C-alpha positions in Angstrom: 0.0 -0.2 0.1 1.4 3.4 -0.8 0.9 6.2 1.8 0.8 10.0 1.7 3.7 11.6 3.6 1.3 12.9 6.4 -0.5 9.5 6.8 2.7 7.7 7.1 3.9 9.9 9.7 0.5 9.4 11.7 1.0 5.5 11.2 4.6 5.8 12.5 3.5 7.8 15.6 0.7 5.2 16.3 3.2 2.3 15.9 5.6 4.1 18.3 2.9 4.2 21.0 2.1 0.4 20.9 -0.9 -0.6 22.8 -1.4 3.0 23.9 -4.0 5.8 22.6 -3.0 8.8 21.0 -5.2 12.0 21.4 -5.9 13.6 17.8 -4.8 16.9 19.3 -1.4 15.2 19.9 -1.2 14.0 16.2 -2.2 17.4 15.0 0.4 19.2 17.2 3.3 16.8 16.2 2.5 17.2 12.4 1.6 20.8 12.8 -1.9 20.5 11.2 -5.5 20.6 12.3 -7.6 18.0 13.8 -9.6 18.2 10.6 -6.8 17.3 8.4 -5.7 14.3 10.8 -9.2 13.0 10.6 -9.3 13.6 6.7 -6.1 11.5 6.3 -7.5 8.6 8.3 -11.2 8.6 6.7 -10.9 6.0 4.2 -7.7 4.1 5.6 -8.0 0.3 5.4 -5.1 -1.7 7.1 -6.9 -5.1 6.7 -4.2 -6.2 4.5 -1.9 -6.0 7.6 -4.3 -7.7 9.7 -4.6 -4.4 11.8 -7.5 -2.3 12.8 -7.5 1.4 13.6 -9.5 1.8 17.2 -10.9 5.1 18.0 -12.1 5.8 21.6 -13.9 9.0 22.7 -12.0 11.0 25.3 -8.6 8.7 24.6 -7.9 9.0 20.8 -6.5 6.6 18.3 -4.7 3.1 18.6 -3.4 0.6 16.1 -4.6 -2.9 17.1 -3.7 -6.3 15.7 -1.0 -9.0 15.4 2.9 -8.1 16.2 3.6 -9.7 12.7 1.0 -7.3 11.0 2.6 -4.2 12.8 6.0 -5.2 11.7 4.8 -5.5 8.1 3.3 -2.0 8.3 6.5 -0.6 10.0 8.7 -2.1 7.1 6.7 -0.5 4.5 6.7 2.8 6.4 10.4 2.8 6.8 10.8 1.9 3.0 12.8 5.3 2.0 11.0 7.5 -0.3 13.1 8.8 -2.9 11.9 12.0 -4.6 12.6 12.7 -8.1 12.0 15.4 -10.8 10.6 13.4 -13.8 10.2 9.9 -15.2 13.9 9.9 -16.7 15.2 10.5 -13.1 13.0 8.0 -11.5 14.2 5.1 -13.7 17.8 6.2 -13.2 17.3 6.2 -9.5 15.5 2.9 -9.8 18.4 1.4 -11.7 20.9 2.6 -9.2 19.0 1.0 -6.1 18.9 -2.2 -8.0 22.7 -2.0 -8.6 23.3 -1.1 -5.1 21.4 -4.0 -3.6 20.9 -6.7 -6.5 19.1 -9.3 -4.0 15.9 -10.1 -4.8 13.0 -7.3 -4.0 9.4 -7.1 -4.8 7.5 -4.7 -7.1 5.6 -3.2 -4.0 8.9 -2.3 -2.4 10.1 -0.2 -5.1 6.5 1.4 -5.6 6.6 2.4 -1.9 10.3 3.6 -2.5 9.1 6.0 -5.5 5.4 6.5 -4.3 4.2 5.0 -7.6 2.0 2.0 -8.4 3.4 -1.4 -9.1 2.2 -1.1 -12.5 4.4 2.0 -13.0 7.6 0.3 -11.4 6.8 -2.8 -13.7 6.7 -0.2 -17.1 10.0 1.3 -15.7 11.7 -2.2 -15.3 10.5 -2.8 -19.0 12.2 0.4 -20.2 15.2 -0.3 -18.3 15.8 -3.8 -19.4 17.6 -2.9 -22.6 19.9 -0.3 -20.8 20.9 -3.2 -18.4 21.6 -5.3 -21.5 24.1 -2.8 -22.8 26.0 -2.8 -19.5 26.1 -6.8 -19.7 23.6 -7.1 -16.6 20.6 -9.3 -16.8 17.4 -8.1 -15.2 15.5 -11.2 -14.1 12.1 -11.2 -13.1 10.2 -14.0 -11.3 6.4 -14.3 -11.9 6.9 -10.7 -12.8 7.1 -9.6 -9.3 10.3 -10.7 -7.8 13.4 -8.7 -9.1 17.0 -9.3 -9.1 19.9 -8.5 -11.2 22.7 -10.9 -12.5 26.1 -9.8 -13.8 29.7 -9.3 -13.1 30.8 -6.9 -10.3 32.9 -4.7 -12.6 30.0 -4.6 -15.1 28.0 -3.5 -12.0 30.1 -0.7 -10.7 30.6 0.6 -14.5 26.7 0.9 -14.8 26.5 2.6 -11.2 29.3 5.1 -12.3 27.5 5.9 -15.4 24.2 6.7 -13.8 26.0 8.9 -11.0 27.1 11.4 -13.5 23.9 11.2 -15.4 22.0 12.2 -12.1 24.3 15.0 -11.5 23.4 16.2 -15.3 19.8 15.9 -14.5 19.8 17.6 -11.3 21.5 20.6 -12.8 19.2 20.7 -15.9 16.0 20.3 -14.1 16.6 22.3 -10.9 15.0 21.4 -7.8 13.1 18.1 -6.8 9.3 18.1 -6.5 9.3 16.9 -2.8 6.7 18.5 -0.9 9.4 19.7 1.8 11.4 21.5 -1.0 8.1 23.0 -2.5 7.2 24.1 1.1 10.5 25.7 2.0 10.6 27.5 -1.5 7.4 29.0 -0.8 7.3 29.7 2.9 11.0 29.6 3.8 11.2 33.1 5.1 8.7 32.4 8.1 5.2 33.2 9.2 5.6 36.7 7.9 6.1 35.6 4.0 3.2 37.0 1.8 2.3 33.4 0.4 1.1 32.3 4.1 -1.9 34.1 3.0 -2.8 30.7 1.3 -4.8 28.2 3.2 -2.0 26.0 5.0 -4.2 22.9 5.1 -4.9 23.1 1.6 -1.6 23.8 0.5 -0.4 20.7 2.4 -3.2 18.3 0.7 -2.2 19.5 -2.5 1.5 19.1 -2.1 0.8 15.7 -0.8 -1.3 14.7 -3.5 1.1 16.0 -6.3 3.9 14.1 -4.7 2.0 10.9 -4.1 0.5 10.8 -7.6 2.6 13.2 -9.5 3.5 10.5 -12.2 -0.2 9.4 -12.6 -1.2 12.9 -13.0 1.4 13.7 -15.6 3.1 16.3 -13.6 6.5 15.1 -14.1 7.0 16.7 -17.4 6.7 20.3 -16.0 9.2 22.4 -14.6 9.6 23.5 -11.0 8.2 27.0 -11.5 5.0 25.7 -13.3 4.4 22.9 -11.0 4.3 25.6 -8.1 2.5 27.9 -10.1 -0.2 25.3 -10.5 -0.3 24.3 -6.5 -0.6 28.3 -5.8 -3.8 28.6 -8.3 -5.3 25.4 -6.9 -5.0 26.8 -3.4 -6.7 30.1 -4.3 -9.3 28.3 -6.5 -10.3 25.8 -3.8 -10.5 28.6 -1.3 -12.8 30.4 -3.7 -14.8 27.6 -4.4 -15.3 27.0 -0.7 -16.6 30.6 -0.5 -19.1 30.0 -3.2 -17.3 31.9 -5.9 -15.6 30.6 -9.1 -14.7 31.5 -12.6 -17.3 32.4 -15.0 -17.7 29.5 -17.9 -16.4 30.4 -21.1 -17.7 28.0 -23.8 -15.2 29.2 -26.4 -12.3 28.4 -24.3 -13.8 25.0 -23.3 -14.2 24.2 -27.0 -10.6 24.9 -27.7 -9.5 22.7 -24.7 -11.7 19.9 -25.5 -9.7 16.7 -26.3 -6.2 18.0 -25.2 -4.2 16.3 -22.7 -4.1 19.4 -20.5 -7.9 19.1 -20.1 -7.8 15.4 -19.4 -5.0 16.3 -16.8 -6.8 18.9 -15.1 -10.1 16.6 -15.0 -7.9 13.7 -13.4 -6.6 16.5 -10.9 -10.2 17.7 -10.1 -11.3 14.1 -9.7 -8.6 13.4 -6.9 -9.2 16.7 -5.1 -13.0 15.4 -5.1 -12.1 12.1 -3.5 -9.1 13.7 -1.1 -11.1 17.1 0.0 -14.7 16.3 -0.9 -14.7 19.6 -3.0 -16.3 19.6 -6.2 -14.6 21.7 -8.9 -16.9 23.1 -11.7 -16.1 22.8 -15.3 -14.8 26.5 -15.4 -12.5 25.9 -12.8 -11.1 22.6 -14.5 -10.8 24.8 -17.7 -8.7 27.1 -16.2 -6.3 24.5 -14.4 -5.8 23.2 -17.9 -5.2 26.7 -19.0 -2.3 26.9 -16.6 -1.0 23.6 -17.6 -1.2 24.9 -21.1 0.7 27.9 -20.3 3.4 25.7 -18.7 3.9 23.8 -22.2 3.6 27.1 -24.3 0.7 25.6 -26.1 -0.9 27.8 -28.6 -4.3 29.3 -28.1 -6.2 31.6 -29.9 -4.5 34.8 -28.3 -1.0 33.0 -29.1 1.2 35.0 -26.6 4.8 34.1 -27.3 7.6 34.0 -24.6 9.1 37.2 -26.2 5.7 39.2 -25.4 5.6 37.7 -22.0 9.2 38.7 -21.4 8.4 42.0 -22.4 5.6 42.5 -20.2 7.4 41.0 -17.2 10.4 43.3 -18.1 7.7 46.3 -17.9 6.5 45.2 -14.5 9.9 45.0 -13.2 11.0 48.2 -14.5 8.1 49.8 -13.0 9.3 48.9 -9.6 11.6 51.2 -7.5 15.2 50.4 -8.1 15.9 48.6 -4.6 13.0 46.0 -5.6 13.5 45.8 -9.5 17.2 44.9 -9.1 16.1 41.9 -6.8 13.4 40.8 -9.5 15.5 40.9 -12.4 18.1 38.6 -10.8 15.5 36.0 -9.7 15.2 33.6 -12.5 12.5 31.9 -10.4 10.4 35.0 -10.3 10.9 35.7 -14.1 9.8 32.3 -15.2 7.2 31.8 -12.5 5.6 35.4 -13.7 5.8 34.5 -17.2 4.1 31.3 -16.8 1.5 33.0 -14.8 0.9 35.7 -17.3 -0.2 33.6 -20.3 -3.4 32.3 -18.7 -3.9 35.8 -17.0 -3.7 37.6 -20.4 -5.8 35.0 -22.1 -8.5 35.4 -19.2 -8.2 39.3 -19.6 -8.4 39.4 -23.6 -11.7 37.0 -23.1 -13.2 39.1 -20.7 -13.3 36.5 -18.0 -13.6 37.8 -14.4 -11.9 36.3 -11.7 -12.3 36.7 -7.9 -9.0 36.4 -5.6 -10.3 35.6 -2.1 -6.8 36.8 -0.8 -7.5 40.4 -2.4 -8.5 41.9 0.7 -5.8 40.4 2.7 -3.0 41.3 0.4 -4.1 44.9 0.5 -4.4 45.2 4.2 -1.2 43.2 5.1 1.2 44.3 2.0 -0.5 47.5 1.1 2.9 49.0 -0.2 3.5 46.1 -2.5 0.1 45.9 -3.7 0.5 49.7 -4.6 3.7 49.1 -6.5 2.0 46.2 -8.1 -1.0 48.2 -9.4 1.3 51.1 -10.5 3.3 48.6 -12.6 0.1 46.8 -14.0 -1.0 50.4 -15.3 2.1 50.4 -17.5 1.1 46.9 -18.5 -2.4 47.9 -19.3 -0.9 50.4 -21.9 0.8 47.6 -23.8 -2.1 45.3 -24.0 -4.6 47.8 -24.3 -7.0 46.0 -21.7 -7.7 46.8 -18.1 -6.1 44.7 -15.3 -8.5 44.0 -12.3 -7.4 44.3 -8.6 -7.7 40.7 -8.2 -5.1 40.1 -10.9 -2.9 42.7 -9.5 -2.9 40.7 -6.1 -1.9 37.5 -7.8 1.2 39.9 -9.3 1.9 41.1 -6.1 2.1 37.5 -4.5 4.7 36.4 -7.1 6.7 39.7 -6.4 6.5 39.3 -2.7 7.6 35.6 -2.7 10.8 36.8 -4.6 11.4 39.5 -1.9 10.9 37.1 0.8 13.2 34.7 -0.6 15.9 37.5 -1.0 15.4 38.6 2.5 16.0 35.0 3.8 19.2 34.5 1.9 20.4 37.7 3.1 19.7 36.6 6.7 20.7 33.2 6.6 24.3 32.1 6.0 24.7 28.9 3.9 25.4 25.8 6.0 28.8 24.6 5.3 28.1 20.9 4.8 31.1 18.3 4.4 30.0 15.5 2.0 31.5 12.1 2.4 30.9 8.9 0.3 32.5 5.7 0.6 32.4 5.2 -3.3 34.5 8.2 -3.9 34.2 11.6 -5.6 31.4 10.6 -8.2 29.1 9.6 -5.6 30.1 12.6 -3.5 29.5 14.7 -6.6 26.2 13.2 -7.1 25.0 13.5 -3.5 26.2 17.2 -3.3 24.2 18.1 -6.5 21.1 16.4 -4.9 21.6 18.4 -1.7 21.8 21.7 -3.7 18.8 20.8 -5.5 16.8 20.0 -2.1 18.2 22.9 -0.2 18.9 25.8 -2.9 20.5 28.8 -1.2 20.6 26.8 2.2 23.6 24.3 2.0 27.1 24.9 0.6 28.3 21.4 0.1 31.9 20.4 0.0 33.2 16.9 -0.8 35.6 15.5 1.7 37.8 12.5 2.1 37.9 10.6 5.2 41.4 12.1 6.2 39.9 15.7 5.5 36.9 14.6 7.7 39.3 13.7 10.6 41.0 17.1 10.4 38.3 19.5 9.9 36.8 21.7 12.6 33.6 23.6 13.5 35.5 26.8 12.3 35.3 25.3 8.6 32.4 22.9 8.7 28.8 23.2 10.1 27.4 19.7 9.1 28.8 16.5 8.0 26.6 14.2 5.8 27.8 10.7 5.0 26.7 7.8 3.2 28.3 5.5 5.9 28.6 5.8 9.5 31.4 7.8 10.7 33.3 8.0 14.2 31.6 10.5 16.4 32.9 13.8 16.3 31.8 17.5 17.8 30.3 18.2 14.4 26.8 17.2 13.8 26.9 14.1 11.4 24.0 12.5 9.5 24.0 9.4 7.7 22.1 9.2 4.4 21.0 7.2 1.3 23.3 8.3 -1.6 20.0 8.8 -3.5 18.9 11.4 -0.7 15.2 9.9 0.4 12.4 12.0 1.3 13.2 10.9 5.1 16.7 12.0 4.5 15.5 15.3 3.4 13.3 15.8 6.6 16.1 14.6 8.7 18.5 17.3 7.4 15.7 20.0 7.4 15.4 19.1 11.2 19.1 19.2 11.7 19.4 22.6 10.0 16.7 24.0 12.1 18.3 23.1 15.3 21.9 23.7 14.0 23.9 26.2 16.0 25.8 28.3 13.2 27.0 30.9 15.7 30.5 29.9 14.9 33.7 31.7 14.3 33.1 32.9 10.6 35.8 33.1 8.0 35.8 36.8 8.2 36.8 36.4 11.9 40.2 35.3 10.3 43.2 37.3 10.8 42.8 39.7 7.7 46.4 39.1 6.8 46.0 35.2 7.1 42.8 35.4 5.1 44.3 37.4 2.4 47.4 34.9 2.2 44.9 32.1 2.2 42.8 33.9 -0.7 46.1 34.5 -2.5 47.3 30.8 -2.4 43.8 29.4 -3.7 44.3 31.9 -6.6 47.8 30.7 -7.3 46.7 27.1 -7.0 43.7 27.8 -9.4 45.8 29.7 -12.0 48.2 26.8 -11.6 45.6 24.1 -12.7 44.7 26.4 -15.5 48.4 27.1 -16.7 49.1 23.1 -16.5 46.0 22.1 -18.5 46.9 19.3 -21.2 45.2 19.0 -24.6 45.6 16.2 -26.6 44.0 14.3 -29.5 43.8 10.5 -29.8 43.1 7.6 -32.2 39.2 7.4 -32.2 39.8 3.5 -32.0 41.8 3.7 -28.7 40.4 1.8 -25.8 40.0 3.0 -22.2 43.3 1.5 -21.2 45.1 3.0 -24.3 43.7 6.5 -23.7 44.7 6.2 -19.9 48.2 5.2 -21.0 48.5 8.2 -23.4 47.0 10.7 -20.9 49.6 9.4 -18.2 52.6 10.1 -20.7 51.1 13.6 -21.4 50.5 14.6 -17.8 53.2 16.2 -15.4 54.6 13.6 -13.0 55.5 10.2 -12.8 53.9 8.5 -15.7 53.9 4.9 -14.4 52.7 5.8 -11.2 49.8 7.8 -12.7 48.8 5.0 -15.3 48.8 2.4 -12.3 46.5 4.7 -10.1 44.2 5.6 -13.0 43.7 1.9 -14.0 43.1 0.9 -10.6 40.5 3.3 -10.2 39.0 2.5 -13.5 38.6 -1.0 -12.4 36.2 0.1 -9.8 33.9 1.4 -12.5 34.6 3.4 -15.7 32.5 6.8 -15.9 31.2 7.0 -19.3 28.0 9.0 -20.3 26.9 8.2 -23.9 23.9 10.3 -23.6 26.2 13.4 -22.8 29.0 12.1 -24.9 31.5 12.4 -22.2 34.0 10.2 -20.6 35.9 10.7 -17.4 39.0 9.2 -15.6 40.1 10.3 -12.2 42.3 9.0 -9.5 44.4 10.3 -6.3 47.9 9.5 -7.3 51.4 10.3 -5.7 52.7 10.4 -9.1 51.2 14.1 -9.4 52.6 16.7 -7.5 49.9 19.2 -8.2 46.2 18.9 -9.5 45.8 18.3 -13.3 43.3 18.3 -15.9 43.7 16.5 -19.3 41.3 17.0 -22.0 41.2 14.5 -25.0 39.4 14.6 -28.2 39.1 11.9 -31.1 41.4 12.9 -34.1 37.9 12.6 -35.9 34.3 11.4 -35.2 34.1 9.9 -31.8 35.7 7.2 -29.6 34.2 4.1 -30.9 35.3 1.7 -28.2 34.2 4.2 -25.5 30.3 4.2 -26.1 30.9 7.0 -28.9 31.8 9.6 -26.4 33.2 12.8 -28.0 35.4 14.2 -25.3 37.3 12.9 -22.3 38.6 14.7 -19.4 41.0 13.2 -16.8 41.2 14.6 -13.2 44.6 14.1 -11.1 44.5 14.8 -7.6 47.8 14.6 -5.7 47.8 12.1 -2.4 49.1 15.3 -0.5 46.5 18.0 -1.4 44.6 21.1 0.0 41.0 20.8 0.7 40.4 23.7 -1.8 42.1 21.8 -4.5 40.1 18.7 -4.2 36.9 21.1 -4.0 38.1 22.6 -7.3 38.3 19.3 -9.2 35.0 18.4 -7.8 33.4 21.3 -9.3 34.8 20.6 -12.7 33.0 17.1 -12.6 29.9 18.8 -11.7 30.4 21.4 -14.4 31.0 18.8 -17.2 28.1 16.7 -16.2 25.4 19.4 -17.2 24.9 22.2 -19.9 27.5 24.9 -18.9 29.7 27.1 -20.5 32.6 24.7 -19.6 30.9 21.7 -21.1 30.0 23.6 -24.3 33.6 24.7 -24.6 34.9 21.4 -24.2 32.7 19.9 -27.1 33.7 22.9 -29.3 37.3 22.2 -28.5 37.7 25.9 -27.7 40.7 26.1 -25.5 40.2 29.8 -24.7 36.8 29.4 -23.5 37.6 26.3 -21.6 40.4 28.5 -19.7 37.6 30.9 -19.0 34.9 28.7 -18.0 37.5 27.0 -15.4 38.6 30.3 -14.0 34.9 31.2 -13.3 34.5 28.0 -11.6 37.6 28.4 -9.6 36.7 31.9 -8.7 33.2 30.7 -7.5 34.9 28.1 -5.3 37.5 30.7 -3.7 34.4 33.2 -2.9 32.4 30.2 -1.3 35.6 29.3 0.7 35.7 33.1 2.0 31.8 33.3 2.5 
């Protein structure tokens, strides 16, 4: 059985209070929600499959009754770590990685619970993954289409894992943040109870985020970008509150006819159906049409009005420039605001052009509690009116003010809160560390500043340099708060990290408290080391028919240092799993070696076409880190890896074989590393 995040927490609390009643008030307090929401979560629960019954006694509360075996079965399913993901592509790669990590037999329901999807969805994912496993000489065995295991050599398994790790880094950087409900909530409400979006009904918001997270795949939401996803959530919160008050959008038959038969309208109808089941709120056809219109706008599907991105960007720019300079400077540098505002504008303009009035139940609250921002948004809207030759209502202005207010709150939060300096340690080396670091940045944007550490660096680091340690394996106890997590970073891990951050004491001696002369010297040394890496860059062409071993030997001959030691260490590391991304067209070799005195990067291109024996990659880079190295040197090379696994200026320059732009891109990456070190 698949449980919502909140229901799973309720059941865990009841299991922890074995043979004891827990009051609804206590449950509501622990989950920071209302009694009504607790009752709604439990309304249709059926635990008969576990041989359990939910008892309710007036004046006492709730209790789980049944056999110990049933309670253990339920507890095991609840402790299955839920892994958040951005889209179907990422879910399948995460599923493949989990199968490779633990190749022993598991059932479909286990992975269904892990990814909060149906067993049928997991079965389809496995069908899609089977050819990929075959390419890596690994056989996916399914007994009776339920029990799952992998068969294959250990080196092939490690190679496939390395492949996924770097694909995951690319996906995280390309797609931005996870659709995990904790992330969405922190993005919208991270600045505390004073944030403008706290005007939304919190119970409705939690219900919708839980619904979208639990059934996002079935509802087709995985194809939408983060800003579009959150925009639909905000719209639904406002729409449901509007319906509860007896108001709704007026029907537009012409719009309905245009939407009829589209995937967006089918999705909107599914969402409305699930809201009816979950919240007992019936959405009228006009509201369903408008949800579809929001989904349309997220995918830039043409309607009669046909507003293109250029027009939307011009109107967004007009809105920003009408604001005072101090606000405009924040809005114009906030890509989340710009993308979200443009996504909001398309259905807004369609509604305005068609003369469809809308009631915003938050209008009066925005006017009263954020009067200055509302007035500024109204003045900006007046300029937009001249451009579109149509009036913009107060309700629409309030929506615009909410988008702007959210951006200002995010900015205030970033200024108030220093980033948590987080050491990331993985037993499997730099590749897994880089993947975990990318997922941490994705889950905690502008909150965590990750830095990959070796075990030796972990032993030497202090609270002066690191606030929090996150590791994939158990570490010896230190005075630095330490968390052990799944390398895929599950929902439970995210909640655990969020809790640790909230209780973290960051009143530490900051870098700026360093002796100014020492800080200057340290900065100077980091700059020299960065410049040295760029000066020592090696460029080479190789026979496109070369094998991995031949390329490593050639790289060792061209690198500075002891050739035999460098080649030996690269080959030893390669045995643990080569890192080749056929989708990206990139290969990577790396090693910590006593053969190199300084960190080095070697770029290798085929003399023509691609490397046929290396899955047809078009570029290879080799990273060499001395055994005796500085922490910032390892951090710089780690950031090179992350930038090579995503569409960045560095990756583009490497594919173009543009040496000057490669040097400039590396200089920019290293400059950011130095700034973060001094932050």
